[in-house]
Every structure is written in C-alpha cells, then in structure tokens.
N, C-alpha and C positions, 0 to 999 in steps of 0.2 A: 576551461573551467569544469568542475565536476558537478554531479547532480546536487550536491549540498549547497550550491551557490545561488539557488533560485528560491524566490519567495513563494509562500504557499499557506495553506490552512489545514487544520485538523477537521475531519468530517466523519459522519456516520453514514454507512450504506443503508438506504431505506428501501431498496428493491429495484426491480427493472420494469420498464413499460415501453411504450413506443409513441413517437410523435410523427407528424407528417410534415415533410419538407415543402418548400415552395413548388417543387415539381410534382407533388402529390404522392411521392413514394414514402412508405413507412420506414422510420429510422429507429432501430432498437437503442434504447438509452438506459443508463443506470442513474437513479436518482440519489444524489448525495446531499445530506444536510451539512453544509460547510459553514462552520463558524456560527455565531460570531466568536472570535478568539480575542483574548485580552493579553496584551504584552505584559508579562510578569517580570522579565529581566532583559536588559539590553547589554550584551557583551561586546567589548571593543578590543581592538588589537593592543591598545595601551595597557589595559587592565587584565585581559584574559588571554591575549595572544592570538585572537581571531575575532571576527565580527559575526555575531549571531543574535537571533531573537529567541527568547523562551516564551512560548505561547501557552496560555491556559484555555482549556475547553471544558464546557459543561460545569456550571456552578453548583451551589447548594451541597457542597461536600461536608459529610459528617465525620466526627471522630478523627480530626486531622492530627497527625503526629506533631509533637512539639517542635521539632526542627523545621518541618514544613510550615507549621503555623507561623513561626518566626520569619520564615522566608517570605510568606505572603504579607505578613504585617509590615515588614521592612519595605516591601514594594507599595504598600498602601492599597492593595486590591483584595477582593474577596477570594477565599480559597476555591480552587477548581478541582474537579476530579481527575483531569488529564493534563499533563504537562509534556510538551514536545519542543525540541530545539530545531531551529532552521538557520543554517549558516547562510550568510549573505556576503556579497562583495563589499557592501557598505551598509551601515546602519544609520546613516544620516537621515534625519527627518522622522525617526521613530523615537518614541518616549514611553516610559513605563506608564501603564494604565490606559494606553491607547487601544481602541477596539478596531479589529480588522474584520471586515465583513466579506460576503461573497462577491460584492461588486469589485473585488480585486481582479476578477476574471470577467471576460466578455465573450459573447458568441464568436466562434472561429478560432479562439485560442487553442493551443496544443498543450496538453498537460500530461504529467506522469502521476499515476496513482499507485501508492504502496499500501499493501495490506497483508494480512495473514490468511492463507488459504484454508479452506474447510478441512478439518481433520477427518481422515478416513479410517483411523484405527489400525490395528495390526492386520496385515494382509499377506497372503501367500505369494509365491513367486509368479504364479500364472497371472494374477491381476497386477502385481507390482511391477514386474519386468516383462510381461508378455510371453512367458514360457508357453510352449505348445502343450506340454503334458503328454501323458501316454494315450494309448488307444482307448476308445470308449466302448470297446466290445466286451461281451460277456467272458469272464475268466481272466481278464487282463491283470487285475489286481494292482495296476499302476496307472493312476489317472492324473492327479494334480500334485503329486509328491515331488520334492526337489530332485531325488535320485542321488547318484554319486557326486560328491563335490571335491574329491581328492583321492588319488590312487593310493593303495596301501604300500606299494613298493617304490613308486616314483610318481610324484614328488614326495609322497608320505606326509603331506601337510596340505592345508588350505591356504591358497595365496591371499595376501591382504587385499581388501577391496572386492572380494568375490561377492557377486550379487546373491542376496539371500532374502527370505521373507523378513518383513519388518513394518514399522509404522509408515503410514502414508499421510501426506497433508501436514497442516500446521506449520507451513514454511512461509517466510517473509518473501513476498514476490512483488515486483514492480511491473505494471503494465504501462508501456511507453507510447507516446504520440497519440493520445486519445483526444478527440476533438470535442470542445465544449459546444453543445448544440443550443442550449438556452440557459439563461441566468434569471432566476426568480428571486429578486432582491428581498421583497417583503416576506417571503417564506424561508429565506436563507437556503434556497435549494439550487443545486447545480446539476444540470442534466448533461451527462457525458456519454458520447457515442460508444456503444459496445459494453462489454462486461468488465468488471473490476474484481480483484481477489476478495475472498471472504464471504461470510454468510450475511444475511440481512440483519442489520443492527450492529454489524462489526465496525471496528474503528479503522479508518484509513487516513492517509496523508495525501493531500493533493498539492502538487507543485507545478510551477511552470516548467515545461519540458526542458531538460538540460541539453539535449542534442537536437539538431535539426532532423526532421523526418525526410524520407526520400523525396517526397513532393516538394518540401521546402528547399532541399538541395538543388533540385531541378530548376526551381524558380530563381534561386541565387545565380546559378550558372547562366540562365538566359539573360539576366541583368548584366 
C-alpha cells in the first residue's frame, strides 16, 4: 500500500520546544495544532473509483466562491479555509459532518509529516550546489562566479540538467517515521519528535506512517 492509504489530519506548525522523557533526557519536539477536521465528502469506489475522505480545516471562511459554497451546502457543513483529501483502504464508519480530532493518534505512534519547506529565494551556485568558487586572494577577480559551463568548440552547448544558480526551497517534502511523543487532546496539540518541513504557522499534513521504520522491521523479524 502507498502513503495515500493512511488516515491523518491537517495541521498547523506552531513551533519547536523540548520535553523531558521518563529517563530525564530532553527530547526536541515540534508542536502541531492538528484538527479538528470535518469530513466534507466521503468518496467510494462505487461512485468515484477509489475510497477517500475530503477533510475541511479551519472554519470561518469569508467570500466563498459559489461552486465551493454549493459544495459545502450540499454536505451540510460550514465552509472551511482548507480542504485536503486522504485516500483510505476503506471509508466504512465515516460519514459527512463527522469531526476528526487529534485523539486519532497516541504516544508512540509513527507518523509521516508533509509540508512545504521554507523558501530561500534565488541563490548562486556556491550556496545552492556547494561549489568551491575561486581563490579569495587579492587580484583573483574570480570568487563565487559559475565560470565556464560549456566549451566553445566541443560540445558547443550546455548539457540539459546542468547545475546552475536558481531558486531554493518552497518544495513539498515528507519527513517519515517521526514518533508521536505526546497528545494534548484538549488543546488539539500533537508533539512530534524532531523537525518537520515549513515555517512556523505553515500548513502540514500528518498521516500514519505508510512504511515500517528500521526499528519496526527489526521488531517484526524478531517475532
């Protein structure tokens, strides 16, 4: 099964902090405000060709376009700012209007977190690709420039895919096998061990891990 077959929630990254484990050691964690999410649409194999849930996150949306307003009106739920779809192996037991909260997870669970990395803007080759650059000595006149990227006689062109300066960041990235350290149900907060993509306040998607981690593989082999 692929990553899209696991249930999850839409969340906001609220920053990083640390908590102390039972052994007294500090554990760096990312605080995620996960849910509550409302089921806006239930897709089935019979009607749509696959099983999935469309979840709405963060209400009080203003100036809703008419097509979207009709979509929410048909579901009988209040408009939300964010809509995300989660494919599942089965949607049995789910219904439109149902609220999914952070108690979907529990401490010790392994999750995958998907988000958009921080944008770094346009950067040169030294920062983007780790080029060494020229000498830093007086009179060098060549420090961080790209230099020659294609000979005039042979090959007389620049090969496709050649590394060049360009934009960095702003990519969709998934951090896999992150451990859930704590679940604060009343505050809708999920504390995940380690860092997740994106800036503070950024939108992320938290799913149950699609693949077993190395530690889980070892445990399965022992059994």
